[in-house]
N, C-alpha and C positions, 0 to 999 in steps of 0.2 A: 273321275272314272278313267282308267287307263284305256287308250285307243286300242292297244293290242288285246286287252281283255274283251273289249266290246267286239272286236273283230272275231275273236274265238267264239264268243257267245252267239254271234250271228251265224257262225258256221255250224253250230249244233243243229239248227233247224234244217240246213242243207244236207247235213250228214244223217239226219233223222235219228239223233241221239238225245238222251236225257242229260248227258254230261260226259266229260272226259277226265281220265286220270292221267296226269303228267308226272313222270318220275325221271325221265332222261335229263341229263344236265343241259344239253343243248336247248331243249324246249323250255325248261325252267328258266334258263338264262335269258332266252328271247322274251318270254312273257314278263319277266320281272326286271328287265334292264340290268341284268348282271348277277343276280343271286344264283347259286348252284347247288347248295345243300350237300356238297360232297365232303367226304372224309378221305377216302382212298383216292389218291391223285389220278390214277389212270382209269378209274372206273367210269363207264358210260352213264351209270345211274347214281343218284344221290341217296341219302339216308332219309329223305322225306319226300312227300308227294303233294301235289295240289289237285284237288278234286273240284272241277269247275262245272257248275250247272248254270241255267239261265238266270238265276237270281242270287247266287252266292258262290263264294270260294271257300273251301275247307283246306286248311293246312294240316296234313296228316304226318305225324312223326312219332317215333318211339319216345318214351318218357326221358331217356337219357340223352336224347339229341335236341329235344324241343327248347330247353332254356337257351342254348347258344344261338339257335336259329332265330328265336324271337329277339334276342339281344343284339345280334350282329348282322343278320341278313335282312336288310331293309326291303320292303315290298311297296310298289307304287299303287296299291289298291288295298282295300280292307279285306281281311280274311278272318275266318273263325278257326282258331287252333283246336285240334282234337288229337290227343296223344293216347298211346296204348303201351302196355309193358313190352320191353324189348324182346321178350321170349314168346310173344304172341304174333300172329300174322296180321298184316295190314288188312287182309280180307275180312276180318271180323268187324271192320268199321264201314265197309262199303254198303251203300243202300241198294235196294232192289230197283231194277229198271234196265233200260237199254243204254249201256255205257260203252265208250271206246277207251282204249289205253295205248300209250306209246311203248309199253313193254308187255310181254306176254302175260295175260291174265285170263283164267278160265271164265268163259261166258262173256268176254268183252271182245269187241272187234278191234282189229289192228288199225290204228290211225297214224302211224309214224310217217308214211309217205304223204299223207294229207297235211300233216303238220309241217313238213319240209316245204311244201308248196305254199302254205299259209304264211310262213316266215319270210317269204320273198318281199323285198322292198325295205330299204333302210331309212329311218327317219333322220332328221337333222342331227339329233343328239348322237345317234349311233354312228353317223358319218364322221362326226368330230372325234369320237372315241376311236374309230377305226384309223383315222389319220394319225392320231397320236401314237397308237400302238404300232402302226406300220413304220413310222419314222424311228421310233425307239428300237424296234426289232432290227431295222437296217443298221442303226448306229452300233448295236451290240455285235452283230456278225462282222461288220466291216472293221470295227475296232479290234476285235480278236484277229481278223485276217491280216491287218497291217503289221501285227507283231510277230507273225509266223517266221520261224527259222527252220532250216533243214535240221532234222533229228527229232523234232517234236512229234509225239504220238497222236494218233486220232483221238485216243481217250483224253489226252491233255487238252486238246482243242475243245472237245465236247464239254469237259469240266469247266473251262473258262466261260463258255457260252451259257451253260446252265447257271453258273453262279451269277453272271451279270444279269440274266433274265430275272432270277428270283429276287435280286436286290431291287428291281423295279416293279415287283408285283406281277411279273409276266410268267406264265407257266410254259416251259419248253415242252410242248407236246410231241414234237418229232425233231430230233437232232441227228442229221446224217453227215458223216465226214468220210471222205475217201481220199487217200493219198496215191498218186501216181497210177499204176495199172489198175487199181481198184475202181477208178472213175469209169473206165470202159467196161470193166467186168461185171459190175452190178448196178442195177437201176436204183435200188434202195440200200446204199452202203451203210449199214449199222456200224458205228465206230468200233475199231479194234485197237490192238497195241502196235499196229504198223506205224513206222516212222516216215515222216515226210522226207522225200529226196528232192523232187523238183516241182511238182504241181499238186494242187489240192482243190477239192470241191467241198463246199460247206453249205448245207441246207438247214434251214430252221423253220419249223412250224410252231407258231407262238400264239398263246391265248391269254386274254385278260378280260374279265367281266363277260365271259362268254363268247367274245368275238375272236376270230382266228385269222391270222395272216401267214403267208408262206413266201419264202424267198431263197434264192441260191446265189452264191458268189464263187468265182473261180480265181485262184491265186497261182502265180508262177514265180519260182525262184529264178531270177534272171529273165531276160527277154524271151517271150514265146516266139517260136519259129513262125515263118510266114504261113506255112500250111495250117498250123494250129490257130493262128489268128483268122485265117480265111474260113476255117471250119465254124468258128463262133460267129463270124460275120454272116455266114449263110444261115445259121440257125436264127439269128436276130431278124433276118429278112422273113423267115417263116413266122416268127412270133409277131412281127408287124402285120403280116397278112391276116393272122388269126385275130388280132385286136381290131383291125379295120372291119373284119367280117362280123364282129360281135356287136350287133345292132339291136336295140329294143324293137320288139314287134316281130322279129324273125323267129322261126322255130329252132329249137335246139338241134333237131335232126338235120336241118339245112346247114347249120353252123358246123356240124360234124363233117359234112361233106366238104365244106370250105376248108377245114383243117387238112383233110386228105389232099385236096387240090393244092394247098400251099406247099406241102412236102413234094408233090409231083412237080410243081412249077419250078422249084429250086433244086431239082435233080436228085431227090431222095424219096422216090415214089412210095416205097413200102416201109419207110422208117417209122411211120406213125404206129405201126403194129408192135414195135419193140417196147413201148411203154405207154401208159395212159397219159392223156394230154391235159388233165386237170378238169376244172369245171367251176361252177358258181360256188363261192365261199360265203361265209357269214358266221353262223353259230355252229358250223362244223368246219373242219379243216378243208373239206370239200362237201358242200351240201349234197352234191351229186357228182359222180365221176361220169363225164360225158361219154356216151356210146352211141352207135347208130340207132339204138332203140329208145333213147331218151325222149320222153314226151313233153309237150308243153312249149310255151313261147318264152322268149327272153324279155325280162322287164327292165325298165330303167331303175336307177337307184339301188342296184345290187353290186356286190363285189364279185369279181372273177379272178381266179388264180390259174393261169395256164402255165404249163411246164413242158413246152416242146423240147425234144431231146434228140441229139445225134450222138454217135459213139464218141465218148470222151468229153462231151460238153452238154450243158443244160442251161436253158434260159427260163428263169422263174421269178415272178414278182406278183404281187396282189394289186389289182386295179379296182377303182370305183367306176362303174359304168353309169354315166348320166346322159341326158339328151345331147350334150355337147361332145361326148366321146369318152375315152378311158383316161382316168387320172391315176397316175402311179401313187400307191400308198406306201410301199416299202422302199422309200428313197430317203437318203440322208443329204444328198447334194454334195457329197464329198467322195465320190467313187468315179473312176474313169468310165466313160459311157461311149457307146456306139450310136451314132446318129443314123436314123433311117427316114427317108423322105417318102411320103405317100401322098401325091398331089400337093395340097396345101397343108397337109398335116406333117408335123415333125415329131417323130417318136424317138425315145431314148431307151437303150438297154444296157445293162451292166457289161463292161468289157472285162478282159483279163486284168487283174492287178499284178503288175510286174514289180517284184521286190528285188532289191539289190542282192546279188550273189555274194556270199561271204568270201573274203579274200583269203 
């Protein structure tokens, strides 16, 4: 019996439901340790669903999708397949009773936020998968970054990252690239045909077997000036304060206040307003974007991806939060780092990569 399936079935009584219908890719991947049932790459929902009750699991899929799912999407628990013609509605298979769904369904309660809460806490297998994904995602971004030359377009950088990801079975869910003035102009710089002149920001949100990591790297052709280096150093001080404040047992709302305090402490009191700061990650790029109204407490054995930002610089990596502190997941060990000391803790954050200027 899958521990996650048992956890979900125990939750049915608490939610006062006869069962739940799961169709979203994030929830399916969490429950099955990596299956997703998707066809369209960017879709949030798959082409099949799982109907979970106290005593059984039904796999519901159109007849044209079921053969591949049974052959290639392994499940860690027994289920009963039930197919239907592709031109009919899934609703024709749903039993009567009090059910919840993670997608809008007539007569069913919305359980998506409850599912996000239920997913918190990564087991040892997930943690190992997370570490491998984080390391490989960093290697991909950093490998592309080290080859940058003036004149390359943002589109070309995106293409190299996407190709390297797909070759490793990694899905590039979010690829942001900004050259020069676009770094300061836009918080989410979707790649364009703009050519690199002097400096570039590269962000990757990567997914494999349902798990998501996020990271950002900054590259400069030639040596960055003292002001630019100091700007990133200040941002890393803010990031260090945020990580130190991310403690199991603390409320998310308390942590949000600590983030605001960190910006204030380092001379950028209102800069937190300019962009979201990230949040817990896992089976979503961010399971929650932290706001002052975020409810609940922080648990150990979760992933967090903070992305504090000042004009022209961003510090972003994915970390595993354990009882011992935050462990960097999106690290290759081959990138220049900024060292920040907090008491007995030594924290490391990606620095500018200075590439030689062409002669």
